[in-house]
C-alpha positions in Angstrom: -46.1 -43.8 -83.0 -47.1 -44.9 -79.6 -46.2 -48.3 -79.1 -48.4 -50.6 -77.5 -46.9 -50.7 -74.4 -47.2 -46.8 -74.2 -50.9 -47.0 -75.0 -51.5 -49.3 -72.4 -49.8 -47.1 -70.1 -52.0 -44.0 -70.9 -55.2 -46.0 -70.6 -54.1 -47.2 -67.5 -53.4 -43.2 -66.2 -56.9 -42.4 -67.6 -58.5 -45.3 -65.6 -56.5 -44.3 -62.4 -59.0 -41.2 -62.2 -62.5 -42.1 -63.1 -64.9 -39.2 -63.9 -67.9 -41.1 -62.7 -68.6 -41.9 -59.1 -67.1 -45.2 -57.8 -67.3 -47.3 -55.0 -64.7 -46.9 -52.3 -63.6 -49.9 -50.4 -64.0 -50.3 -46.4 -61.7 -52.1 -44.3 -63.9 -54.7 -43.5 -64.2 -55.5 -47.3 -60.4 -55.4 -47.6 -59.9 -57.9 -45.1 -62.7 -60.1 -46.6 -60.9 -59.6 -50.4 -57.9 -60.9 -48.6 -59.4 -63.8 -46.6 -61.2 -64.9 -50.0 -58.0 -65.0 -52.1 -59.3 -62.2 -54.1 -56.2 -60.2 -52.9 -53.1 -62.4 -52.3 -49.4 -61.2 -51.1 -48.3 -61.1 -54.8 -50.8 -58.2 -55.4 -48.8 -55.2 -54.9 -51.6 -53.2 -53.3 -52.4 -51.2 -50.2 -55.6 -49.7 -48.8 -55.3 -46.0 -48.7 -58.4 -44.1 -47.9 -60.6 -46.6 -49.5 -58.6 -46.8 -52.5 -56.5 -49.9 -53.8 -53.4 -48.2 -54.5 -50.5 -49.6 -56.2 -47.1 -50.2 -53.8 -44.1 -48.7 -55.8 -41.3 -51.2 -56.4 -38.6 -50.5 -53.7 -34.8 -50.1 -55.4 -31.7 -50.8 -53.3 -31.5 -47.5 -51.8 -34.9 -47.5 -50.4 -34.1 -51.0 -49.0 -30.9 -50.1 -47.3 -32.6 -46.7 -45.8 -35.6 -48.6 -44.4 -33.3 -51.6 -42.7 -30.9 -48.7 -41.4 -33.4 -46.7 -40.0 -35.2 -49.9 -38.4 -32.5 -51.2 -36.8 -31.1 -47.2 -35.4 -34.9 -47.1 -33.9 -34.9 -50.7 -32.4 -31.6 -49.6 -30.4 -33.6 -46.6 -28.7 -37.2 -47.6 -28.4 -37.7 -48.6 -24.3 -39.3 -51.9 -23.0 -43.1 -52.0 -23.9 -42.5 -51.1 -27.7 -40.9 -52.5 -30.6 -40.0 -51.6 -34.3 -41.5 -53.4 -37.3 -41.0 -52.7 -41.2 -43.1 -52.7 -44.1 -46.0 -54.3 -42.2 -49.6 -52.9 -42.3 -51.3 -51.1 -39.8 -55.0 -50.3 -39.6 -57.0 -47.2 -39.5 -60.5 -46.3 -40.0 -60.4 -46.3 -43.6 -56.9 -47.4 -44.6 -54.6 -50.1 -44.2 -50.9 -48.8 -45.2 -47.8 -50.6 -45.1 -45.4 -47.8 -43.5 -41.8 -48.6 -44.1 -41.0 -48.3 -40.3 -43.2 -47.9 -37.4 -43.1 -48.0 -33.8 -45.6 -50.2 -32.0 -47.0 -50.3 -28.6 -46.6 -53.8 -26.7 -45.2 -57.2 -27.8 -45.2 -58.5 -31.6 -47.2 -61.6 -30.0 -50.0 -59.1 -29.3 -51.1 -58.9 -32.8 -51.4 -62.6 -33.7 -54.8 -62.1 -35.0 -54.6 -58.4 -36.1 -52.7 -55.5 -37.2 -52.0 -52.8 -35.0 -54.4 -50.0 -34.8 -53.2 -46.2 -35.1 -54.1 -45.4 -31.3 -50.8 -48.3 -30.8 -48.4 -46.4 -33.3 -45.7 -44.0 -31.7 -44.4 -43.4 -34.9 -44.5 -43.8 -38.8 -41.8 -43.4 -41.1 -41.8 -43.4 -45.1 -39.0 -43.8 -47.3 -39.7 -41.2 -50.1 -37.7 -43.1 -52.9 -39.8 -43.1 -55.0 -42.9 -42.2 -53.3 -42.2 -38.5 -52.2 -45.4 -37.1 -53.7 -47.5 -39.8 -51.9 -46.0 -39.5 -48.8 -46.1 -35.6 -48.4 -49.8 -35.9 -49.6 -52.4 -38.6 -49.0 -50.0 -40.7 -46.5 -49.4 -37.5 -44.3 -53.1 -36.8 -44.5 -54.3 -40.4 -43.5 -52.0 -40.3 -40.7 -52.9 -37.1 -39.4 -56.6 -38.1 -39.4 -55.9 -41.5 -37.9 -54.2 -39.5 -34.9 -50.6 -40.8 -35.2 -48.7 -37.9 -33.6 -45.2 -38.1 -35.5 -44.8 -39.1 -39.0 -40.9 -38.7 -40.7 -40.2 -38.7 -44.4 -36.7 -39.6 -45.0 -35.9 -38.2 -48.4 -32.3 -39.0 -49.5 -29.9 -36.6 -47.4 -32.9 -35.0 -45.6 -35.0 -36.5 -42.7 -38.4 -34.7 -42.7 -40.3 -34.9 -39.2 -44.0 -34.1 -39.4 -45.9 -33.6 -36.4 -49.3 -34.7 -37.4 -50.9 -32.8 -34.4 -49.9 -29.6 -35.9 -49.5 -30.6 -39.3 -46.1 -28.7 -39.6 -43.3 -30.0 -41.7 -39.6 -29.5 -40.7 -36.2 -30.5 -41.9 -34.5 -31.9 -38.8 -31.2 -33.3 -40.4 -30.0 -36.9 -41.2 -30.8 -40.2 -39.0 -27.6 -40.1 -37.0 -28.5 -36.8 -35.4 -30.1 -36.1 -32.1 -33.1 -35.6 -34.1 -34.2 -39.1 -33.4 -36.4 -37.4 -30.6 -39.7 -39.3 -29.8 -41.8 -37.2 -27.9 -44.4 -39.5 -27.3 -42.4 -41.9 -25.7 -41.2 -39.1 -23.1 -41.3 -40.4 -19.7 -40.4 -44.0 -20.8 -36.6 -43.4 -21.6 -34.2 -45.6 -19.7 -30.7 -44.4 -18.3 -28.8 -46.8 -20.7 -30.9 -45.4 -23.6 -30.0 -42.0 -22.4 -26.4 -42.9 -22.0 -26.3 -44.3 -25.6 -28.1 -41.3 -27.2 -25.9 -38.5 -25.5 -22.7 -40.4 -27.2 -24.0 -40.2 -30.5 -24.5 -36.4 -30.6 -22.7 -33.2 -30.2 -25.7 -31.6 -28.6 -26.2 -31.4 -24.9 -28.9 -33.6 -23.3 -30.1 -34.1 -19.7 -32.2 -36.8 -18.3 -34.7 -37.0 -15.4 -37.3 -39.5 -14.4 -37.5 -41.1 -17.9 -37.6 -37.6 -19.9 -34.8 -36.2 -22.4 -34.2 -32.5 -22.5 -32.0 -31.0 -25.4 -30.3 -28.0 -24.5 -29.9 -25.1 -26.7 -26.7 -24.6 -28.7 -24.7 -22.0 -26.4 -24.0 -18.6 -27.9 -20.7 -17.0 -28.5 -21.1 -15.0 -25.3 -22.1 -18.1 -23.4 -19.2 -19.6 -24.4 -17.1 -16.8 -23.4 -18.0 -16.3 -20.2 -18.0 -20.2 -19.2 -14.6 -20.4 -20.5 -13.4 -17.6 -18.7 -14.9 -19.0 -15.4 -13.2 -22.2 -16.5 -9.7 -20.5 -16.7 -10.1 -18.6 -13.4 -11.2 -21.7 -11.6 -8.6 -24.3 -13.2 -6.0 -21.8 -12.4 -6.9 -22.0 -8.4 -7.8 -25.8 -8.2 -5.3 -27.5 -10.6 -2.3 -26.5 -9.0 -3.8 -28.0 -5.5 -4.8 -31.3 -7.1 -8.0 -30.5 -8.2 -9.9 -30.8 -11.6 -12.1 -28.6 -13.6 -13.8 -29.4 -16.5 -16.4 -27.9 -18.9 -19.5 -29.2 -20.6 -20.2 -31.8 -22.2 -19.6 -33.8 -19.3 -22.6 -35.8 -17.8 -22.9 -35.4 -14.1 -25.4 -38.0 -12.5 -27.2 -35.9 -9.7 -29.1 -39.1 -8.7 -29.9 -42.5 -10.0 -32.0 -42.0 -13.2 -31.0 -38.2 -13.6 -28.3 -36.5 -15.1 -27.7 -32.8 -15.7 -24.9 -30.9 -18.0 -23.2 -28.3 -15.9 -21.5 -25.7 -17.8 -18.6 -26.2 -15.4 -18.0 -28.7 -12.7 -15.0 -29.1 -10.2 -13.7 -31.7 -7.6 -11.1 -30.4 -5.1 -9.3 -33.8 -5.7 -8.7 -35.0 -9.1 -8.4 -38.8 -7.4 -11.8 -38.1 -6.1 -13.9 -41.8 -7.0 -16.8 -39.5 -8.3 -14.5 -38.7 -11.0 -15.5 -41.2 -13.4 -14.7 -41.7 -17.2 -18.3 -41.6 -18.4 -20.0 -39.2 -16.1 -19.0 -37.9 -12.8 -20.9 -39.4 -9.8 -21.1 -35.8 -8.3 -18.9 -32.6 -7.8 -17.8 -30.0 -5.0 -18.8 -27.1 -7.3 -21.0 -26.3 -10.5 -21.2 -23.5 -12.5 -24.5 -22.7 -14.9 -24.5 -19.8 -17.5 -28.1 -19.0 -17.5 -29.8 -19.8 -20.8 -32.7 -17.2 -22.0 -34.7 -20.0 -23.7 -36.0 -21.3 -20.3 -34.0 -19.4 -17.4 -36.0 -21.4 -14.6 -34.0 -24.5 -15.6 -31.1 -22.7 -14.1 -32.5 -20.3 -11.5 -35.5 -23.0 -9.9 -35.0 -26.9 -11.1 -31.2 -27.1 -11.1 -30.7 -25.8 -7.4 -33.2 -28.4 -6.3 -31.1 -31.1 -8.4 -27.7 -30.1 -7.0 -28.9 -29.7 -3.5 -30.0 -33.2 -3.4 -26.9 -34.4 -5.3 -25.0 -32.8 -1.9 -23.0 -30.1 -3.9 -21.6 -27.6 -1.7 -21.6 -24.6 -3.9 -23.5 -23.6 -7.0 -22.7 -20.6 -9.2 -25.3 -19.1 -11.2 -24.2 -16.6 -13.7 -27.1 -14.8 -15.2 -26.2 -12.6 -18.5 -30.1 -11.7 -18.4 -29.8 -9.4 -15.3 -25.9 -9.3 -15.3 -25.8 -11.0 -11.6 -23.7 -14.0 -10.4 -25.4 -15.8 -7.6 -23.5 -18.3 -5.3 -25.5 -20.7 -3.3 -24.0 -22.8 -0.5 -25.2 -26.1 0.9 -27.0 -25.9 4.4 -28.8 -28.5 5.8 -29.8 -30.2 2.7 -30.5 -26.9 0.8 -29.1 -24.1 -0.7 -28.7 -20.5 0.9 -27.6 -17.5 -0.9 -23.6 -16.8 -0.3 -24.5 -13.6 -2.2 -25.6 -12.0 -5.2 -22.9 -10.0 -7.0 -23.5 -7.2 -9.7 -21.0 -5.1 -12.0 -18.6 -3.4 -9.7 -18.3 -6.1 -7.1 -16.3 -9.6 -6.9 -17.9 -12.7 -6.5 -16.6 -14.8 -3.7 -16.7 -18.8 -2.8 -17.0 -20.3 0.5 -15.3 -23.8 -0.8 -12.4 -21.8 -2.3 -10.6 -19.4 0.1 -9.3 -16.4 -1.9 -11.3 -17.1 -4.8 -12.5 -13.6 -6.1 -14.0 -13.2 -9.5 -14.6 -9.7 -11.1 -18.4 -9.4 -12.4 -17.6 -6.7 -14.5 -14.6 -8.9 -16.1 -17.7 -11.4 -17.0 -20.3 -9.4 -18.3 -18.0 -7.0 -20.4 -17.0 -10.1 -22.5 
C-alpha cells in the first residue's frame, strides 16, 4: 500500500502536466508577484518559458563545480565583463538563474534590473541533478534568447552548445584549452593569453586581442620538424647559438605572439632569449599545416618580417617544397624554392645545406 507521502508525490506529478489549457505568466507578471511578496527568496522557483518551475536542490558536488567554474572563468574574462553565479537573467519569456554566467559591463550597471540576454556572453549549467532539463528546456530557451554559447557541465565531461547552430559537442574537462569564448574574440589581453598558454598542451597564437588554436601536429609534421631541429642544432649550437622547437612563444610585436615550429638565435646569450617567451629570433621554420595553409604562407611572412627576423623557412608537405625567405629593406624576398632532388640553403648560415629529398621521404 502506498504511504501518504507517496500518494502526495503522485498527485504532484499529475498536477505538473495539466490536461486542460492553463495560463502562462509573462516576465512582467512574474516581477509583479515578486514585488508584491507573492513570491519570495524562500520560494525555490524560476520562470522558464512562462512556467514557474521548481529549482532542484544543490548537492555538494554541484556547489563545488559551480564555484570552481566561476573562479576559473573570472581569471579569464577581459575588462568590461564579469562573472556571476546563480543570479537571474531576463529573456523575453523567462527568468532563469544559470549556475554561472558571463555578463557585459559592471555589476553596478544592474542595480535596477537583471541582465538581458544580449548582455550575456556565456551561460553555464551544472547538470547535477538537472541534466534532462539543461539539455532540453534550458537549451531551447537560451537559444531562443540569442545567447551564443551555452555550456553544460556533467561530471567529467564539459558539453558546449553553440546555440547559433544548436550543435552539442564534448570538449573535455574545464581545465583544458576549451575555455574558449568565441564571442570575446578581439577582447583578450596579452596577460590573459600568457596565462592561458601556460595551462594547456595545445599551441595558442595571439594577435590583436584574438586567440587562435593551432592544430595538433601529425606524425609526419613532427618527424619533419625534429629532423630540421637536429640539422640546425648540429650547425648552430657548437658555434654558441641555440635552437628550440615548439612550444616556445615568440613575441613578434607587442600584443602578438607566434609559435614557430623551430626558432633559432645565433648567440644563446642574446637578450631576446627570455625564459617565458623569446623577444625575437634570427631564423624561424614553419611546417605548413593543411588545416589553413595561408597561416604559414601569407600571414606569418608579414609578422616575421615586421619582427625583423632575417630568415624564414617554409617547409610545405602539400607541394613538397622548401621556400627560404630573406629579409631585405623590411620585407621578404625569395632566396630559393627547393624541391626534391635539390638542397635548401641558407644565407644566414654559411655551408648550411638541407637535403629536400630527406625531408619529404619521412
